[in-house]
N, C-alpha and C positions, 0 to 999 in steps of 0.2 A: 222194581223198587229203586228209588233214588239213592245215589251214593251219598255217604255221609261226608259232610264238609269237615275240614280238619279241626275246626274249633268244636264242633258238635262231637266229633270222635274223642277229642281230648277230654271233654266234659264227662263222657261216659266211661272213659278209661281211668280217670283219676281216682274215683272211689275204689276201683278194683286194685289199683296199685297200692292204695293204702292197706287194703286187705292182704296183699302180698307182703307188705312190710311187716304186718302183724304176724303173718304166717312164718316169716323168717325169724322173728323173735321167738315164736313158739317152738320152731324147730331147734333153735339154739338152746333154749332153756330146757327143753324136754329131751334133747339128744336124738331127735328124729332125723332120718335120712330120706331125702326126697330125690327121686330120679325121674326125669321126664325125657322121653325120646320123641324126636320130631322127624317124621319121614314124609316123603311126597315127591312128586315129579320136580324136575328143574323148573324154576320160576314160581313154584307154588307159594312161597312166602315164609319159609322156615326162619330165615334170618330176621325178618321183621318182627314176628311174634316173639321170638326169643329176646330180641332187643327190648321190646315193651315189658316182658316179664322181668328182665334183669335190671332195667334202667335205674331203679331206685333202691336196689339191694346192694349190700356190702359185697364187693367183688372177691373179698377173701373168704366169704361164706358161700356165695352163689357163683359157681364156675360154669362157663360155657365151654363145651368140648366139641371140637370139630376136627377130627383126626385126618391127617393127610393119607396119601397112598401108603400102604404097608411097605416097610423096608424089606430087603432080601432076607434078613434075619427073622423078621416078624412073619414072613411068608411060611417059615418052617415051624412056627409055633402052633399050638392049639388055637383054633380060630378066635375064640373069645378072650384069649389071654391078654392081648394088648388093651382090650376094653376094661378088664377088671381093675387095672391100675387107676382108672378114672372114676370108679364108683365112689359115692359119697361116704364120708365118715360121719360120726355123730355130729348133728347140728348143721350139716352141709346140704346144699341144694345143687344138683348137677343137671344142666340142660344140654342134651346131646343133639347137635345139629348133624343129623344122620348118625347111625349107630351100627351095631352088628348086622342090622338089616340090609346093609349094602350088599351082602352076599345073596340075598333073595331078590335084589333089584338090579342095580347096575352091573354087578359081577355076573349074574345069571344072563341078563340080556346081552351084554357086550362080550360075553365069552371069556371073562377074566378068571373064572373058576371052572373046574371040571364038573360034570354032572354028578359024580360021586360026592364031591365036596358040597355041592348044592343040596343034594338029598340028605346028606349027613346033617347039614345045618338045620333043615326043616324039622328033623327029628330032635336035635339037641336043643334048639332055641327054647321050646316050652319047658324043658327040664331045667335048663340054666336059669330061666326066669322064675321058675317055681322055687329054686334054691334062694334066689335073691329075696323074693317075697316072704318065704318062710323064715328068713333071717331078720325080717323086720323092715326091709327097704320098702318105701311107698313108691310103687312103680306105675308110671302113666305112659301109655303109648298112643301117639297121635299120628294119623295120616291126613295130610293136607291135600284136598281134592281140587283139581283145576281142569277145566275143559280144554280141549286142544285149541279151539279158537282163541281163548284167553291166553293160553300158553304162547301162541304165535305172536300175539300183540306184545307180550312181555319180552320175548326174544328180540323183536324188532326195536323195542325201547332200549334194551341193553346195547344193541348194535349202534344205535344213534347217539347214545349218551356216553361221552368219554369217561364220566365218573362211574359208570356202571359196566364199562367194557371188560373189566377184570372178571366179571361174573359169567362171561360168555366163553366157555372153554371148548376145546375140540370135542370133548365127550358130550357137551351140551348140544353141539351141532349135530352129532350123530344121533342123539336121542330124539331129535325132531322127527327123524325118519322111522323111529321105532315106537311110536305112541301105542300101537296095538300090542306090540310085544311087551311093553311095560304094563299094560292093562292086564294081560294074561299072567304075567309074573306077580303082579299085586294080588290078583284073585287067588292064585295058588298059595301065596304067602299068608293071606288072611285066613284061608281055610285051614292051613297047617298050624298057625301060631296064635289064633284068636282063642283064648282060654278063659275060664272063669277066674283064675288067679291073676291073669295078665291080659285083660281084654284090649282090643283095639277100639279107638274112637275116631271116626271119620268126620272131618269138618270141611264144609264147603268154603273154599278160599278163592272162588271166582271174584268175589268182592273181598279184598284183603282186609280192609278195616273191620267189616262185619265179622269176617272169619276170626280175626284176632280177638275181638270182644267175646265171641262165642266160645272160643277155646279157653281163654283165661277164666271166663265165668264157670265153665265146666270143670276146670282144674280146681278152682276154689271150692266149688260145691261138693267135690268128691273127697276133699280132705276132712279129717276129723275136726272137731271143734278146736279152732286155733286161737281162741280168745285168751289173751294174757293181760292181766292188769299191770300196766307199765307205770311205775312211780314217776312223778314229775321230777326232773332233775333241776335242782335249785343251784343257781350260781351265786356264791357268797360275794359280798361287795369287796372290791379291791381297796387297799389302803393307799392313801396319797393320791397325787394327781395322775391322770392317765398320761402315759408317755407317748411321744411321737416317734415314728420311725425316721431315721435319717436316710436321705437319698440325695442323689445328685449325679452328675456326669462322671463316669468312671474314667480316670486318666489312662491313656494307652500305655502299655508296657514299652520299655525301650526296645528298639528293633535289635534282633540278634542275627549276625551274619552266619549263615550256614555254609559249611564247607562241603562241596560235592565230592571232594577227593580227586577231582580232575585238575591237572596243572594248567 
C-alpha cells in the first residue's frame, strides 16, 4: 500500500480533529473524564499520534503526561500512586505517553523491578483500572505495533538527524537487542491485563500516518455521542474608530557599571 502524502494525510486528519474539538466541548460541558494510554516499542510513534490528538485542543483542558524516571521517594510508594495525581478531573482529557505499564515493559525487560513487583503489578493493574472505570473515567488503552525492520529504520533516522537525536537514549540502544524479550513481555501483559472493562486495542504503526488515522478514528467511534449544539458567538460592533498599536525601535537603557568587588 502506497504511503500517504502529507497533503492527503492532512485532508483525512482535519475532519477528525474537528470531531476531537467537539468531543472536548462535550467533555467540558458534561463533566466527562477521558483518559487514553499510549504504549508500544521505542520508535512506534506514540508522540506523533498524541501530538495530532492534542494539536487543536485547549492545553488547559487536554494534558499530555509523560512521566520521567521515578524519584527515590516515588520508588518507595505504592506503584500506581504517582500516576493517580495525573488522572483527569471533570471536563479534562489526559493523554499518557507511556503509563503504569512501564512496569510490564521496560522495567520487566531491563530488570528495573523485581519479579515480585512485576507479578504484583499484573494482578493489581486490572483491579486498579476497574476502579477508574467504575468511577466514571472513560479509559482507552492503545498498543502501537511496529516490526523490527521498521524499528531499525527509525533508530537509524534518529541517529542521523540532529533534531531527533534526543529521542535516542541509552535504554533505546539496549532495547534494540531485546526485541524478542519485549515481545514476550507484551504478550504476558496483554494476557493479564486485557479485560472487558479496560480492553487493549492494538494498532499497526508500521505506517505511522495510517496508524494515527486508524487510532484516532477508533477513539472517536468508541466515545458516546459527543454532539453539542454550539451557539454562534457574535461580536458586537465597536464604537468609534479602530485604534492602531504604536510601535517603533525601543531605545536602549543607559549602561550600568557593575562592580565585581575586586579592587
